[in-house]
Short mmCIF file of the C-alpha atoms (twelve columns), coordinates in Angstrom:
data_MODEL
# 
_entry.id   MODEL 
# 
loop_
_atom_site.group_PDB 
_atom_site.id 
_atom_site.type_symbol 
_atom_site.label_atom_id 
_atom_site.label_alt_id 
_atom_site.label_comp_id 
_atom_site.label_asym_id 
_atom_site.label_seq_id 
_atom_site.Cartn_x 
_atom_site.Cartn_y 
_atom_site.Cartn_z 
_atom_site.pdbx_PDB_model_num 
ATOM 1  C CA . MET A 1  0.080   0.062   0.092   1 
ATOM 2  C CA . THR A 2  3.361   2.269   0.575   1 
ATOM 3  C CA . ILE A 3  4.110   1.830   -2.475  1 
ATOM 4  C CA . ASN A 4  0.939   2.625   -4.465  1 
ATOM 5  C CA . LEU A 5  0.607   5.692   -2.402  1 
ATOM 6  C CA . PHE A 6  4.040   6.754   -3.392  1 
ATOM 7  C CA . LEU A 7  3.374   5.936   -7.297  1 
ATOM 8  C CA . ILE A 8  0.298   7.967   -6.654  1 
ATOM 9  C CA . ASN A 9  1.994   10.853  -5.069  1 
ATOM 10 C CA . THR A 10 4.542   11.101  -7.663  1 
ATOM 11 C CA . CYS A 11 2.158   10.776  -10.058 1 
ATOM 12 C CA . VAL A 12 -0.187  13.942  -9.194  1 
ATOM 13 C CA . GLN A 13 2.833   15.973  -8.346  1 
ATOM 14 C CA . SER A 14 4.530   15.425  -11.840 1 
ATOM 15 C CA . LEU A 15 1.331   15.769  -13.384 1 
ATOM 16 C CA . LEU A 16 0.735   19.048  -11.601 1 
ATOM 17 C CA . LEU A 17 3.702   20.307  -11.897 1 
ATOM 18 C CA . TRP A 18 3.942   19.589  -15.833 1 
ATOM 19 C CA . ILE A 19 0.604   21.965  -15.909 1 
ATOM 20 C CA . GLY A 20 1.960   24.617  -14.020 1 
ATOM 21 C CA . MET A 21 5.143   24.822  -16.502 1 
ATOM 22 C CA . MET A 22 2.871   24.741  -19.127 1 
ATOM 23 C CA . LEU A 23 0.552   27.829  -17.435 1 
ATOM 24 C CA . ILE A 24 3.520   29.845  -16.815 1 
ATOM 25 C CA . LYS A 25 5.161   29.057  -20.257 1 
ATOM 26 C CA . GLU A 26 1.550   30.532  -21.473 1 
ATOM 27 C CA . ARG A 27 1.910   33.254  -18.995 1 
ATOM 28 C CA . ARG A 28 -1.471  32.403  -16.868 1 
ATOM 29 C CA . PHE A 29 0.063   32.475  -13.787 1 
ATOM 30 C CA . ARG A 30 3.605   33.509  -12.084 1 
ATOM 31 C CA . SER A 31 6.167   30.624  -11.016 1 
ATOM 32 C CA . ASP A 32 4.990   32.017  -7.129  1 
ATOM 33 C CA . VAL A 33 1.818   30.939  -7.473  1 
ATOM 34 C CA . VAL A 34 2.242   27.836  -9.007  1 
ATOM 35 C CA . LEU A 35 4.639   27.060  -6.298  1 
ATOM 36 C CA . ASP A 36 2.387   28.041  -3.433  1 
ATOM 37 C CA . PHE A 37 -0.258  25.845  -4.938  1 
ATOM 38 C CA . MET A 38 1.932   22.841  -5.301  1 
ATOM 39 C CA . PHE A 39 2.776   23.504  -1.142  1 
ATOM 40 C CA . TYR A 40 -0.517  23.634  -0.673  1 
ATOM 41 C CA . GLN A 41 -1.466  20.558  -2.495  1 
ATOM 42 C CA . GLY A 42 1.515   18.689  -0.962  1 
ATOM 43 C CA . GLN A 43 0.006   19.149  2.758   1 
ATOM 44 C CA . LEU A 44 -3.587  18.440  1.797   1 
ATOM 45 C CA . GLN A 45 -2.495  15.012  -0.006  1 
ATOM 46 C CA . THR A 46 -0.260  14.182  3.703   1 
ATOM 47 C CA . GLN A 47 -3.963  14.720  5.579   1 
ATOM 48 C CA . VAL A 48 -6.191  12.846  2.882   1 
ATOM 49 C CA . ILE A 49 -3.412  10.145  3.106   1 
ATOM 50 C CA . ILE A 50 -3.720  10.448  7.371   1 
ATOM 51 C CA . LEU A 51 -8.107  10.193  7.054   1 
ATOM 52 C CA . LEU A 52 -7.317  7.116   4.915   1 
ATOM 53 C CA . GLY A 53 -5.210  5.420   7.595   1 
ATOM 54 C CA . LEU A 54 -7.608  6.806   10.117  1 
ATOM 55 C CA . PHE A 55 -10.295 5.170   8.620   1 
ATOM 56 C CA . THR A 56 -8.825  2.049   7.504   1 
ATOM 57 C CA . SER A 57 -8.100  1.576   11.232  1 
ATOM 58 C CA . LEU A 58 -11.613 2.494   12.067  1 
ATOM 59 C CA . MET A 59 -13.004 -0.424  9.743   1 
ATOM 60 C CA . ARG A 60 -10.186 -3.189  10.834  1 
ATOM 61 C CA . SER A 61 -11.228 -2.430  14.460  1 
ATOM 62 C CA . SER A 62 -15.205 -2.637  13.914  1 
ATOM 63 C CA . GLY A 63 -14.064 -5.987  12.442  1 
ATOM 64 C CA . ALA A 64 -12.525 -7.087  15.689  1 
ATOM 65 C CA . GLY A 65 -15.272 -6.049  17.675  1 
ATOM 66 C CA . GLU A 66 -17.583 -7.555  15.582  1 
ATOM 67 C CA . LYS A 67 -15.338 -10.943 15.943  1 
ATOM 68 C CA . VAL A 68 -15.428 -10.351 20.017  1 
ATOM 69 C CA . PHE A 69 -19.274 -9.914  20.231  1 
ATOM 70 C CA . SER A 70 -20.047 -13.177 17.924  1 
ATOM 71 C CA . ILE A 71 -17.572 -14.817 20.149  1 
ATOM 72 C CA . PHE A 72 -19.887 -13.528 23.277  1 
ATOM 73 C CA . ASP A 73 -22.902 -14.799 21.988  1 
ATOM 74 C CA . ARG A 74 -21.679 -17.674 21.257  1 
ATOM 75 C CA . ASN A 75 -20.550 -18.529 25.039  1 
ATOM 76 C CA . ASP A 76 -24.344 -16.767 26.208  1 
ATOM 77 C CA . SER A 77 -26.039 -19.408 24.068  1 
ATOM 78 C CA . LEU A 78 -23.855 -22.247 25.757  1 
ATOM 79 C CA . ALA A 79 -24.615 -21.858 29.041  1 
# 
């Protein structure tokens, strides 16, 4: 999963850099605006990855809790 995220991040960053370069060449944006956008996008991407990690942990915990409660229910039916 880490390799996939790294590849996705690299592809997104490369695409944004290429688009930014084209916009600078066409004089539609200044280089400082593109650079600022790249920094903000990097921060946003980091936060999204953290949220996805938390969601994954929540799903794992939910599955573990379901298994524990099913064991409790099985023990109650035996008693």
